N, C-alpha and C positions, 0 to 999 in steps of 0.2 A: 793342657788343652786336650779335650776329648773329641775325636773325629769319628764319624761313621764312615769308615773306609769303604770305598767301592759303591757308595750309594749315590747314584746320579739323581740330581734334582733339576729336571729339564723344564718343568712347568712352573708358572707362578705359584707361590707357596703360601700356606696359611701357618702362622707362627703359633706357638703355645700361648703367648701373651694375648694374641687376638682371640684365640679360642676361649680362654678364661674370661676375657672381657665380654664376649658374646654370651657366655653361659651366665655370668652374673647379671647381665642386662635382661635375660629372658627367663631365668629359672623361677618357678612358682614359689619355691621356698624363700627366695630373696624378697619377693613381694610380701609374703606372709610375715617375715621378720621385720620388714620395713613398716608394715601396718601395725604390728605389735609395738614397735618402738614409738611410732607416732601416738598410739593409744596411751602409753606410759608417759610420753611427753605432755599430752593434753591433761592427763590425770594429775601429773605433778604440778602443772600450771594452775589447775583448779585448786589443788591443795594449797599452793602458795597464795592464791587469790583469797581464799577463805581465811587466811591468817592475817590479812590486812583489815583495816576498819570497814565494817559493814553498816550501811544505812538502810533501814527498812521502814516502811509505812504499813501498819496493820490496821485495818478497819473491820469492826465486828458488829454487824447489825443483829438485834435480838427482838423477838416479839413474844409477849406473854399475855394469855387470856385467862383471867381468874373467874371461875364459875362457882358460886356458893349456893348452898341449900338454905334459902331464906327462912324456912320453918325451923331450922336448928341453930341459927346464929342470931346475934343481936341485930337490931334494925339498921344500925349504922354501917354494917359490913355489906357492901353491895358488889355486884358483878362489875368488873372493869377490864379494860385492855391497857397493856403497857408496851410501848415501843421505845427501844433505846439503841443508841449507836455509840460505840467506843472507838476512838481513833488514837493511835499511838505512833509517834515518830521516834525511832530509837537508833542510836549510834553505838555499836558494840566493837570491842577490841579484845582479842585474846591476849592475856598476859602470859607470854611464852615461858618466862622464867619461873612462874608460880603454879601454872596449871589452871588458873581461873579465867574469868571474863569480867571486864569492866564495861560499864555502860553509862550513857547519858541520854536523856530523852525528854519528851514532853507528851502529855496525855490530856485528852478531853473526852468527857462522857455527856451525852445529851439524852435525857429521859423525858418521854411525853406520855402522860396518862390520858387516855381517851375516856371521856365522861367527866368534863371539867367541873361540873356541879358537885361532884363527890369529894373533891379534894380542895384544900385551902390553896395549895400551890400545884397546879396541874403540870408544871414543866420545871425540870431541874437541870442544872448544868454543874458538873464537877470537873474542875480543871487542875492540872498539875503543870505549871509552866516549865519547871525544870526538875529533873530527877537525876541524881548521881548515885551509882551503886556498883557493887562488886559481888560476884557470886562464884562459889566453888563447891561442887557437889561432894568432893572427897578430899579433905585436907591431907597434905603430905604426898599426894599422888599427882604427878604431872604427865598427863597423857600426851600433851603437845610435843614434849621432847622425844618421846618414844616414836610417835607418829612421824615426826620429821626424819629421824634416823632411818626408819623403815622405808619411807617414800623415796628418800635419796638413794638408798641402796637398791631399791627395785628399779628406779630409773637407770642407774648405772648398769645394773644387770641386763636390762633390756637393750641398752646401747651396745654392750659387749656381746650380747646374744646375736644382734644383727651383724656385727663384724664377724662373729664366729660362723654364722651361716654363710656369709660371703666366702670365707676361707674354705668351708666345707664344699661349697660349689666349685671353687678352684681345684680342690683336691679331687673331686669326682670327675671334673672336666679333664684333669691331667691323666687320670686312669684311662678314660676313654680315648683321649688323644694318643697315648702311647700304645694302647691296644691297636689303633689304626696304624701308627708308625711301625709297630712290629709286624703287622700284617703286610704293609707295603714293603718292608724290608725282606720278608720271607718271599713275597712275589718276585722281587728283584733277584733274590738268590736262586729261586727255582727256575726263573727265566734264563739265567746264565747257565744253570745246570742243564737245562733242556737244549740250549744252543750248543753247549759243549758236547752233549751226548749225541746230538744230530750230526755234528761235525765228525766226531770220532766214528760214528756208525757209517757215515759216508766213506771215510778213509778205509775202514775195515772192509767194506764191500769191494772197494777197488783192489785191496790186497787179497781178498778171498778169490778174486778172479784169476790171480796168478799163484794161488796156493800158498800165500805167505801168512794167512790167518786160518786157524782151525775153525771148524763149524761150531764147536762149543764156545769158542771165544766170540764168534760173530753173534751167536744166540744170546750170550751174556750182554753184549753191547746193545742188542735189540731190546732185551728186557730192561736194561738200565734206561734206555731211551723212553720206553713205555712208562716206567716208574716215574721218570722226571716229568712226563706230560701229566700223569695223574696227580703228582704232588703239586704241580703248578695250578691245576684246576681246583684242587682243594684250597690252596693258598688264596686264589682269587675269590673263592666263595667266602672265606674267612675275612678277606679284605672288605668285601661288600657288606657283610654283617657288621663289621667294626665301623664302617662308614655310616651305615644306617643308625647304629647305636649312638654315634656322636651327633649326627644330624638331629635325632630325636631329642637328645639332651639340650642341644642348642635351639630347639624349636624352629628349625628351618626346613623348608620343603625341597623337593627335587629340583626346583627351578632356581635355587640359590647358587651362589658362587662356589660353595664348598665342594659339591660332587665333581669329580674329575681333576681336582687340584691336589698336588702333592703337598705334604706337610713339611714345614721347615723344622728340622730337629735342632734343639739347642746344642751348640757346638762347644760350649764351655760350661763347666760346673760352676756353681755359685759359691763364693767364699762365705764361710760361716763366721760373721764378725761379732760373735758373742761366746763367752765362756759357758761352761756347764751351769755354774751358779747363776749367771745372768739369765740363762734360758729358764731355769727354775723360777727365778723371781718374776720374770715376764709372764710365765704361765700362771703363777699364783695371782698375779695382779689382773690378768686379762681373761682367764678362763671363766666363761659365764656360769658354769655349774657351781663353781666356788662362790661366785657373787650371789647366786640364788640361795645357796646354803647359808651364807652370812646374813642375808636379809631374813631368812626363816629363823635363824638363831636369835637375831635381834627381836623379832616378833615374839619368840618364845620367852625371852627375858622380860619383854614388856608384859606379857600375860602373867608371868610369875610375880612380877612386882605388883600388878593389879590385884591378883588373887591374895597376896600377902596383906595388902591394905584392907581388902574386903573381908578377910577372915576374922578380924577382931572388931573393936569398937570403931564405928564409922561416924565421922563428924563432918558436917557440911555447913557452910555459912552463906547468908545472903544479906548484905548490909546496903542500905540506901538512905539517902537524905534528899530533901527537896522542899518544894513549896506546894501547898494544896489549899483549895477553897471551894465552896459550893454556893450557888446562888440561883436566882430565878432567870438570869440571863448571862450571856458570856461576859458582858461588861461588868456585871456585878460580881461574877466569880473571879475575874481577873483583878478586881479593884483592891481587895484586901487579902492577898494570899498569906497563908500561915506556914511558918517553918515547921517541918517535922523531921524526925529521925527514927528509922526503923532498923532493927537488927534481929535477924532470925538465925538461930543456930539449931541444926538438926543433929541429934545424937541417936544412933541406932546401936543397941547392944544385943548381940545374939545370945539370948538366954537359953533357948532350946531349939537348936537347928540340926540335931542328930549328927553333928560333926561335918555338916555340909561345907562350911567354910574351910576347915582344916583339910578335908579331902580334896577340895578344889585346889588348894595351895599345893598339896602333895602331887596332884595330877600335873599341875603346871611345872613343878620341879622335875618330875619324871620326863616330861616332854622336852624341857630345856636340856636335860642331860642327854636325851636321845639326839637332839639336834647338834650338840657339841661333839658327840661321837661320830655322827654322820659327816660333819665338817672335817674332822680329823681323818676319817677314812677316805673322803674325797681328796684331801690334800695328799695322802699317802699314795693313792692310786695315780694321781696326776704326776707326782714326782717320779714314780716308777715308769710311767709311760714316756715322760720327757727324757729320762736317762736312757731308756731302751731305744727311743727314736734317735737320739744323738749317736749312740753306738752303731745302730744300723746305718745311719747316714754316712758316717765315716767309713764303715766297712764297704758299703755300696760304692762310695766314691773311689776307694782304693781298687775294688774289683773292676770298676768301670775302666780304670787306666790299664789294668792288666789285660782285660778282654779286648780293648782296642789294639794293644800290641799283638795279642794273639790273632786277631782278625787280619792284620797286616801280614804277619808271618804265614798264616794259613793260606792267604791268597797267593803269596809268592811260591810256597811249596806246591800248591795245587797246580799253578801255571807251569812250573818246571816239570812236574810229574806228567801233566797232560802232554807237554811237548815231547818228553821222553817216550811216552807211550806211543804217540803218533809216529815217532822215528824208530820204534821198535827197541828201545833201550830198557823198557820195563814191562811187566806183565799187567794183566787186567786187575789183579788183586791189589797191586801197589797203587794203581790209579784209583780204584774204589776206596781204598783206605785214605788216600789224600783228600778225596772228595768228602768222605764222611767227617774227617777232622775239620775241614773247612766249614762244613755245615754246622758242626757242633760249636765251633768258635763263633760263628754268626749268631747262633741261638743264645749262647751265653752272653754275648755282647748286648743283644737286644733285651734280654732279661735284666741284665745289670743296668742298662739305660732306663728302662721303665721303673725298676725298683728304686734307683737313685732319686728320680724326679718325683715320684709319688711320696717317697719318704721325706724329701725336702719340703714339699707342700704340706705334708702332715705336720711337720715341725712348725711351719708357719701357722697352721691352724691352732696348734696348742699354745703357741706363744703370742699369736697375732702380731708377729714382728714383720715389718715391711722391709 
C-alpha cells in the first residue's frame, strides 16, 4: 500500500476516476473520434446493404425529331417526330463468391411516331416479360471479396481508434491531475516549512533577548523564514496554474465544484494482471495504428490483384435469356412472347500499350511491399514501446514504495531535529540539512507518484486493457 504521508485531506475530494470520466465526457477529441466511428458504422452498413438484393425501376423517356431535305431524298422519306419511353424493373444480386452480378427483370418499350399517315404502324410496343442474366466485367477477379475485407478492417480500426482516443484522454487527464496533486503537495510542504520557520524564529528571538542565540544565527533563521514564505508563494502560484490547466481540459468554469476542492490521491497501486507476452498480444490486437496499417495492406493487395488481372488478356461476360415480342399494343406484344438467348463475351487483348499494364502491376507490387514493411515497422515500434512501458511501470512502482518509506523517515528525522534545535541540542546547519532532506524526499515521492500513474495509464492506452 502506497500512502502520501503527512498529506491532510480536509475538504471534499475529487478522485482520479472522476476526473477521467469528466474529461472523456467533455473532450473534443472524444466527440471527433465518436463521429468518425459513427461515419464508418454507417458506411459499413451501406456497404452491407448494397450486397443484398437490389430492386430498381428505371424509366427513360426519349424524343427524336427527324428533319430531311426533301430535294435530296426520295419522296417517301418525310419529316417526322418520334417519342418513346422505356421502363425496366430489375432485381440484382451480387454473387460474392464469383465477383459478378446476377439479375432478373422485366422490360417494356413504347414508341409513338407522330405523323400517323406516314407509317403503316404509328405505334410500337416491345416487351420482355422476364429476363434472366449474369454479368462479370473481368473473369477471375472478385472485387467483392477484397472490398469486404477492407471495409471490415476499416470499421474495426475506427472502433479501436475511438477506444484509443478515450485512453489518450485518460492519460492526459492523469498528467494534469497529478500536476495539480504535486502542486498541492508542495503547498502543504511549504506551509509546514513556513509554520516551523515562524515558530523557530519566535523562539530564537526570545533566546536572543537573553543572549542565548548569536546575531548570525538569528539572521539565518530570519532568512530561512523569508525563503519559506517566498517558496510558499511560488507553490501557490503553481497550484493555481495547475488547477486552471485541469479545469480547461475538463471544460469547466470557475463556478464548478472543482476549484477549492482537494484531490483524492490513489492510495494503492494497481496490480498488473497480465504477463509481458499478454500485453504485447493485446497491443497488437487493439492498437489502432496497426489496424489502419492492416487495412491499407489489404487494399494494396487488392490493387495488386486487380492490376495483375488487367495487365494481360481481359475477358468479360454478359449472359441472359428471356422472352421478348413486339406488337402494336401491349396485349398483342404479351400474347405470343418468343424465347431468346443472348451471350456476349468481351475479349480485350493489349497489343500495343507501351508496357502500361506491366508497369501498373509493378507499381502495385511496389506499393504492397511498402505497406508490408510499414506494418512490420509499426509492429516493431509498438513492441518496443510496450516493453519499455512495462519496465518503467515496474521501476516506478518499486521507487514509489521506497520514496514513501523515505518520506516517513524524513518526517521523523526533521521533527526530532527541529525539537533538538529548539532545545539547543543542535545547530542551525543540522536543522537546515534535515529540512532539505525532508523536502527532497517529498519531491522524489511526488515525482514517483506522478510517473507511476501516468505510465500505468499509458500502458492501458497501448493495450486498451480495462
